[in-house]
C-alpha positions in Angstrom: -210.9 -56.7 47.3 -208.8 -56.5 50.5 -206.9 -54.0 52.5 -203.1 -54.0 52.6 -200.9 -52.3 55.2 -197.2 -52.1 54.2 -194.9 -52.0 57.3 -191.3 -52.2 58.4 -189.8 -55.7 58.3 -190.0 -57.2 61.7 -193.2 -55.4 62.9 -195.8 -57.4 60.9 -196.9 -59.2 64.1 -197.5 -55.9 66.0 -199.5 -54.5 63.1 -201.6 -57.6 62.8 -202.3 -57.7 66.6 -203.2 -54.0 66.5 -205.8 -54.6 63.7 -207.2 -57.7 65.3 -207.6 -55.9 68.7 -209.8 -53.4 66.8 -212.1 -56.2 65.8 -211.1 -56.2 62.1 -211.4 -59.5 60.2 -209.3 -61.6 57.9 -206.0 -60.2 59.3 -202.9 -62.1 58.1 -199.2 -61.1 58.1 -196.6 -61.6 55.4 -193.0 -60.2 55.1 -193.4 -56.4 55.2 -197.2 -56.4 54.7 -200.4 -57.2 56.6 -203.7 -58.0 54.8 -207.3 -57.7 56.1 -210.8 -57.9 54.8 -212.1 -54.8 53.0 -215.1 -52.8 54.1 -215.6 -49.1 54.3 -215.6 -49.4 58.1 -212.4 -51.4 58.2 -210.7 -48.8 55.9 -211.7 -46.0 58.3 -210.8 -47.8 61.5 -207.4 -49.1 60.3 -206.3 -45.7 59.2 -207.2 -44.2 62.6 -205.8 -46.9 64.9 -202.8 -48.4 62.9 -199.9 -47.5 65.1 -197.0 -49.4 63.5 -197.9 -49.6 59.8 -197.0 -47.2 57.0 -200.3 -46.7 55.1 -203.6 -48.5 54.2 -204.1 -49.5 50.6 -207.1 -51.1 48.9 -205.9 -54.0 46.8 -208.3 -53.8 43.8 -206.9 -56.7 41.8 -204.0 -59.1 41.7 -203.0 -60.8 38.4 -200.0 -62.2 36.5 -198.5 -60.1 33.7 -195.4 -60.9 31.7 -196.2 -58.5 28.9 -197.3 -54.9 28.6 -200.5 -56.1 26.9 -201.3 -58.4 29.9 -200.7 -55.5 32.2 -202.9 -53.2 30.2 -205.8 -55.6 30.0 -205.5 -56.5 33.7 -205.7 -52.9 34.8 -208.5 -52.0 32.3 -210.7 -54.9 33.6 -211.0 -53.0 37.0 -214.3 -51.0 37.3 -212.5 -47.7 37.8 -215.8 -45.8 37.4 -216.9 -47.2 40.8 -214.2 -45.2 42.4 -213.0 -42.3 40.2 -215.3 -39.5 39.1 -215.1 -37.6 35.8 -213.0 -34.7 37.2 -211.0 -36.6 39.8 -207.2 -36.9 39.8 -205.6 -40.4 39.5 -201.8 -40.2 39.6 -199.9 -43.5 39.3 -196.7 -44.7 41.1 -195.3 -48.0 42.1 -192.4 -50.5 42.2 -191.2 -53.5 40.2 -189.2 -56.3 41.8 -187.7 -59.3 40.0 -190.2 -59.2 37.1 -190.0 -59.4 33.3 -191.7 -55.9 33.2 -188.7 -54.2 34.7 -189.2 -50.5 33.7 -191.2 -48.6 36.4 -191.8 -45.5 34.1 -193.2 -47.7 31.3 -195.4 -49.7 33.7 -196.6 -46.4 35.1 -197.5 -45.1 31.7 -199.3 -48.4 30.7 -201.4 -48.4 33.8 -202.4 -44.8 33.4 -203.4 -45.4 29.8 -205.5 -48.4 30.8 -207.4 -46.4 33.5 -207.9 -43.5 31.1 -209.3 -45.8 28.4 -211.7 -47.5 30.8 -213.0 -44.1 32.2 -213.2 -42.7 28.7 -215.5 -45.5 27.7 -217.7 -45.1 30.8 -217.9 -41.3 30.8 -217.8 -40.6 27.1 -214.9 -38.2 27.2 -211.4 -38.4 25.9 -209.7 -35.9 28.2 -209.6 -35.7 32.0 -208.6 -32.4 33.7 -208.0 -34.2 37.0 -208.9 -31.2 39.1 -211.0 -33.0 41.7 -210.4 -35.4 44.6 -207.2 -37.4 44.4 -207.2 -41.2 44.1 -203.6 -42.2 44.2 -203.1 -45.4 42.3 -200.2 -47.6 43.4 -198.8 -50.7 41.8 -196.5 -53.5 42.9 -195.1 -55.9 40.4 -193.2 -58.7 42.1 -192.2 -62.0 40.4 -194.5 -61.1 37.5 -197.5 -60.8 39.9 -199.2 -57.4 39.7 -201.1 -55.7 42.5 -203.1 -52.6 41.7 -204.1 -50.6 44.7 -205.6 -47.3 45.9 -203.8 -45.4 48.6 -206.4 -44.5 51.2 -204.1 -42.7 53.6 -202.5 -39.9 51.6 -199.5 -39.0 53.8 -197.9 -42.0 55.4 -199.4 -43.1 58.7 -196.3 -42.0 60.6 -197.5 -38.5 60.0 -199.5 -38.1 63.2 -200.0 -34.4 63.0 -198.1 -33.3 66.1 -194.5 -33.1 64.8 -194.2 -29.9 62.8 -190.6 -29.5 63.8 -187.8 -32.0 64.5 -184.1 -32.1 65.3 -181.3 -33.2 62.9 -182.0 -37.0 63.0 -185.5 -37.7 64.2 -186.8 -41.2 64.7 -189.8 -42.2 62.6 -193.1 -42.2 64.6 -194.0 -45.7 63.7 -190.6 -47.0 64.8 -190.8 -45.0 68.1 -194.2 -46.6 68.7 -192.7 -50.0 68.0 -190.0 -49.4 70.6 -192.5 -48.3 73.2 -194.6 -51.5 72.5 -191.5 -53.7 72.8 -190.6 -52.1 76.1 -193.8 -53.5 77.6 -195.0 -50.1 78.6 -197.8 -50.0 81.1 -200.8 -47.6 81.5 -199.4 -46.4 84.8 -195.8 -46.3 83.7 -192.9 -44.1 84.7 -191.7 -43.7 81.1 -188.3 -42.1 80.4 -186.3 -41.1 77.3 -182.9 -39.7 78.2 -182.1 -38.7 74.6 -185.5 -37.2 73.8 -184.5 -35.2 70.7 -187.8 -33.8 69.3 -189.9 -35.9 71.7 -191.1 -38.6 69.3 -190.4 -41.6 71.6 -192.0 -39.8 74.6 -195.1 -38.9 72.6 -195.6 -42.3 71.0 -195.1 -44.0 74.4 -197.6 -41.7 76.0 -200.1 -42.3 73.1 -199.7 -46.0 73.5 -200.0 -46.0 77.2 -203.1 -43.7 77.2 -204.7 -45.6 74.2 -204.7 -42.5 72.0 -205.4 -43.5 68.4 -202.4 -42.3 66.4 -204.5 -40.9 63.5 -207.0 -39.0 65.7 -205.5 -35.5 64.9 -204.8 -35.9 61.2 -206.8 -36.2 58.0 -206.7 -38.9 55.3 -207.0 -38.9 51.5 -210.1 -41.2 51.6 -212.1 -38.8 53.8 -213.1 -37.1 50.6 -213.8 -40.2 48.5 -217.4 -40.5 47.2 -217.8 -44.2 48.1 -216.8 -43.8 51.8 -219.6 -42.3 53.9 -218.2 -39.3 55.9 -220.4 -40.4 58.8 -218.0 -43.4 59.3 -215.1 -41.1 60.0 -217.1 -39.1 62.5 -218.2 -42.2 64.3 -214.8 -43.7 64.4 -213.2 -40.6 65.8 -215.8 -40.4 68.5 -215.2 -44.0 69.4 -211.4 -43.3 69.5 -211.9 -40.3 71.8 -214.1 -42.4 74.2 -211.4 -45.1 74.3 -208.7 -42.8 75.7 -207.5 -43.7 79.2 -207.7 -40.4 81.1 -207.6 -41.4 84.8 -204.1 -43.0 85.1 -200.8 -42.5 86.9 -198.8 -42.6 83.7 -196.1 -39.9 83.4 -193.3 -39.5 80.8 -190.0 -37.7 81.4 -187.6 -36.6 78.7 -184.0 -35.4 79.0 -181.6 -34.0 76.4 -178.3 -32.2 76.7 -179.3 -29.8 73.9 -181.6 -26.9 75.0 -183.0 -26.7 71.5 -184.1 -30.3 71.7 -185.8 -29.6 75.0 -187.7 -26.7 73.5 -188.7 -28.8 70.4 -190.0 -31.6 72.6 -192.1 -29.2 74.7 -193.6 -27.7 71.6 -194.4 -31.1 70.1 -195.8 -32.5 73.3 -198.2 -29.5 73.4 -199.3 -30.2 69.8 -199.9 -33.8 70.7 -202.2 -32.7 73.6 -200.4 -34.6 76.3 -198.4 -31.8 78.0 -199.9 -32.6 81.5 -198.4 -36.1 81.3 -194.9 -35.1 80.2 -191.9 -33.4 81.9 -188.9 -32.3 79.8 -185.5 -31.2 81.3 -182.1 -30.4 80.0 -179.7 -33.1 81.3 -176.7 -35.0 80.2 -176.9 -38.8 80.2 -174.0 -39.0 82.7 -176.4 -37.3 85.2 -179.1 -39.9 84.7 -180.6 -41.3 87.9 -183.1 -44.0 88.6 -185.9 -42.7 90.9 -189.0 -44.5 92.0 -189.9 -48.2 92.4 -190.7 -48.7 88.7 -189.3 -47.3 85.5 -189.5 -48.0 81.7 -186.6 -46.4 79.8 -186.6 -46.3 76.0 -184.0 -44.5 73.9 -182.4 -44.0 70.5 -178.9 -42.7 71.4 -176.9 -40.9 68.8 -174.5 -43.2 66.9 -171.7 -43.1 64.4 -173.7 -43.4 61.2 -176.1 -40.7 62.3 -174.7 -37.8 64.4 -171.4 -38.8 66.1 -168.2 -40.7 65.2 -168.3 -44.3 66.3 -165.9 -43.8 69.3 -168.1 -41.0 70.7 -171.1 -43.2 70.4 -169.4 -46.1 72.1 -168.5 -43.8 75.0 -172.2 -43.1 75.4 -172.9 -46.9 75.4 -170.4 -47.3 78.3 -172.2 -44.6 80.2 -175.6 -46.2 79.5 -174.2 -49.5 80.9 -173.1 -47.7 84.1 -176.4 -45.7 84.5 -178.9 -48.4 83.5 -178.5 -50.7 86.5 -180.1 -54.1 86.7 -182.8 -53.3 89.2 -186.2 -54.9 90.0 -189.1 -53.0 88.6 -187.0 -51.3 85.9 -186.5 -52.1 82.2 -184.5 -50.6 79.4 -184.9 -50.7 75.6 -182.1 -49.3 73.4 -182.0 -49.2 69.6 -178.5 -49.2 67.9 -176.9 -50.2 64.6 -173.7 -51.2 66.4 -173.3 -55.0 66.6 -170.8 -54.4 69.4 -173.3 -52.5 71.5 -173.5 -55.1 74.3 -169.7 -55.2 74.7 -169.6 -51.5 75.4 -172.8 -51.5 77.4 -171.2 -54.2 79.6 -173.9 -56.9 79.7 -175.9 -59.1 77.3 -179.5 -58.0 76.5 -182.2 -60.3 77.8 -183.8 -60.1 74.4 -182.8 -58.7 70.9 -184.8 -57.8 67.9 -183.7 -56.7 64.4 -185.4 -53.6 63.0 -184.6 -50.9 60.5 -184.3 -47.2 61.3 -184.8 -45.8 57.8 -182.3 -47.7 55.7 -180.0 -48.5 58.7 -180.2 -52.1 60.0 -180.4 -51.9 63.8 -180.8 -54.1 66.8 -183.3 -53.4 69.6 -181.6 -54.4 72.9 -184.0 -55.1 75.8 -182.9 -55.4 79.4 -185.6 -56.3 82.0 -184.0 -58.8 84.5 
């Protein structure tokens, strides 16, 4: 068995580094996924500290299947009784990519049938009411290779527990954390988001700078699983609390032209428990001013495919180029889907990186010289 962390294309290295820094073993990255050695402790730790990944799965078995019979027998060979109790729920969902077994609903039905038959043999019953703890079974069939997994996270890891409300086009928490990491944020940073929206970039930047584990305020599906000692969760959370950097000069400032966005951000910052480290003000980007010797600016400005028409978005890019001056001690990170961004901003980025914001292909433009 091993653990698998699906992630956005382009952030596999960040996920792997995150897991390695927590002392987890066997970490290796592939396209859109990071693998690591399984242990109950690794399962708990990776859920709590994984900042850029989407969820943590246990890969129970990988095998080749070109027929439904091979799929059935491969799934049935797994010792499901070691995980799932007589009254537990075990829904099935998954994906098929470039495989002979192309029907997702049929594969889903075959896998469910195989698990039911194995548990029926072990428990001596023919019917399962599935009213107990949930064990979400996931499958991936890619190039006729089947991976059968258990989802240990429940809700995706981007659900940190602080954002109950959001504005019209919120950035995903895992992507916001990625932008903060790419910006080279420091523990004593003057961190700024001039388009703060619902505050996600501000909060993720603060959590990264202060070493606050992203999962510390939420629960996970596997907290109720019988083969994971609850004591491990308690110990991991205590360790995470002890690791928070509390005595630091870090401060974050958010601006937005929309008073509703300012109110949203203030509410979410309070829920995240970092209100003392964040200031939020109503301000237009044209009024942006650099103040202080150092500054780290990260933003996700509105753009044509999302909130504005393209010309309005490009007008904002011109303003950014005027306001984000090349200045010693200051760096700027901007995400945009517009390939012409640099032309309107007025200078070439010192570094670019391709990432996806949902289904929209974007570039992250980094200016630090």
